[in-house]
C-alpha positions, 0 to 999 in steps of 0.5 A: 438736751443730747456733744450731744442733748434730750427731749429732755433732752434728747438733748445731747444734753446729757449730752456731749454725747452722741447717742450712738445707734446701730445703723452702720454699714459694716456693723456687727460682729466680725465673722468667726468671733465669739464671746470672749471670756476675758475680753474688755473695751474701753470707750471714751465719751464726754457727758457723764449721766447725772443719774442712771434713772431716765424715768426722772432725770433728763439728758441723753447720757443715760439712755446712751449708756443703758438703753439697749445695753441694760434695758430692752424694749418691746421694739427697737429700731433695725439698721435701716431705722425701721421698727423691729422686734426686741422683747416683743417677737411680733405684733398686730395692729387692729384695722382701726390702728388703735389696738396693738397685740404683742407676742412676747419672748418667753425666756427673758429674765431681769438681772434681779432673777425675775422673769419678764412677763406681759405683766411686767410690760403693763407695769412699765407702760403704766408707770410712765404715766404714774411715776415718770417726771421727765417731759418724755412721759407725754409719749404714753398719754395716748395709751388707754389701757395696757393689759396682759392677755397672757404671760407672753401676750400684751395688748395696748389700746390707744385712745386714737390712732398714732404713728408716733406711739410705736416709734416712741416705744423704741426710745427710753419711754419703751423700756421694760422694768421689773415690778420688783426692781424700780426702787434704786434705779438711780444707782441700781438699774435692773433690766433684761439686756446683754449688759448689767451695771458693774460699777459706777465711779462718779466723775470718771467712768461706768463699767458695765458686765456682760449678763451671762443670763441674758436671753438673746445672743451673748456680747462679745466683750465680758466687760465695757468701760464707758470713761468720761472726759471733760477735755477733748484733748485728754479724750484724744490722748487716751486713745493714743496712749491705749487707756481707751480703745474708742473715742465714742464722740469726737469733740475736736474734729480738727485733731483728726489728722493724728488718726487718719494718718496712722494705721493703728486706728480707723475713723468712722463718719456718718450722720446722727439725729443731733441738731445743734440748736441755738435756743431761744427763751420764747417767753422772754419779751425780746423773743416774742417778736418774730422779726427779731428771731428771724433777724438773729437767724440771718445774723449768723453765718452758718457755714463760717460757723461750722468751718470755725467751731467744728472744723466744717464737719456736720451738715446744715439743715435749717430746721429740726429734722435730719436727713435720715427722716422721711420728711426731711427737706433742706430748709437752709434757704429760709433764713440765709445769712444777710448781716445787713438785713439782720442789722436793719431788722434788729434796729427797726424792732427797737432792740439794737443794743439789747443785752442777751445772756448766752448760757452754755453748758460746759461741752466743748462744741457748745463752748467753741460754737458759743464764741462765734455766735457771740461775735456774729450777734455783736456784729449785728448790733446785739450785746451778748454775755456768755455764761458757762454752766456746768454740765449736766446738773447746773445747765439742766437745772438753770436752762432746761428746768427753770428756763433761766436764760436768754439763749443757749446752745445744745445738741438735741439727739432724741429721734423725731423730737421736733414736737417735744422740743418746741412746745410751751412746757418745754425749755424753749417755752414755744407756744404756736397752735398752728404748729401743734395742729400740724403735729396732731394731724400728722400723728393721726394720718396715714404715712403720706399724710404724716410725711406732708404734715411733718414737712409743713411743721418743719417749714413752719418752725423754720419760717417762724424762727423758733430757734436757730439750727447751727448744724447737724452733728456728725457721727465722728468716732475713732477706734483701734483698727481691730474693733468691729461693729461700730455704727456709721450712723447714730440715729437712736439714743443708745450706743449699742455694745452688744454689737461691738467685737474685736477681730 
């Protein structure tokens, strides 16, 4: 619930975060740089993980810190968003598109000393089904069998062709775990990545130490501190005073001028997967009427909202698909701002004057945008009460887990999360058989069919007003001038620390 939330939320939910991915022009270690024995880096973020175990705890803050850093997967997304090798050197797919055969690296070890083998991959895949408790586990339902053909060869058979399965293996669902290292995941993660957990000071910071036994290229920094701030001004001041070296997720875009006019710093602006969603609890009677949902969407002046609460940074999209996905279409014209029409529709539906509770996480973007949403909806004739919940714990429990809310605002950052967010079991409680049929068809079809069906699914979602999409979060980062390898775009759940260096 991915600034920013997951699919259980890629919610920038754990959010506040933009889960940053390595997708940048200019990413990578600077020429001639090499791992520094005593080089350290400090990155300022907003949403601290509630736990370090993303198999049982939702929120994007955990994979932001650990995925790709402490944990590897079999595959990962490259700089163009395509799927490439990680612990799997290569793979083949059977003609019927149901059997995947992976050739694994032979020199990877977990930080507990155990060698990584195909048996660990089988264990990790099966464990998603048997031990994971988050909604993300459904991604592995399509797996019929995973077996170790040899220590370095893995074979996975699906029950049916699935475009989504291999892609999901680039997310947290595809993380590889040690068979002897899952007893204390909430506090002692064990992975094969370039970093390992040093210390976690709750409420303050997570320190990651370079894994000197890492099987791949060694990262430049021997220590990276992820420092968490609840206040955007304090976050900015920490960079200005040298307490941190990078603002990982700018929370107050209106304050960027203090950095853009200072040659000590660099400002990076790109795009993300982070849709800031005005969520509706579709199980509530008032939201069962599509006319009411559509009216609420038309009551919101999205451009004015973006200008007011996020300094005009970001992009208006109109549905749950970012421009970096192949099936993106600009759907902002589906529900254009029309206050008079919205007022009339709400009155006609008999809900004018209805009191709605807008339960917001204590995240800067949600707080500021929530005030604008309240004002605009009240102009349309609704009564809106804002209720702030501490994030992540209180919000995840009350809104995400128990659906005790009418509306909320959260950034969803997990990639390609349309179907995960909008279904009857998720916190949106959105039950639409037509949408589910389109998603099933998209998953089973060829590339062209997938794109066409996903476009139809996104339009269906927008026309049915399952929620309102306030805007797409930008990837805004500020850093010391000499930090290299920062991503221009945030298209995965992970903030890839291994690519960072100092010139």
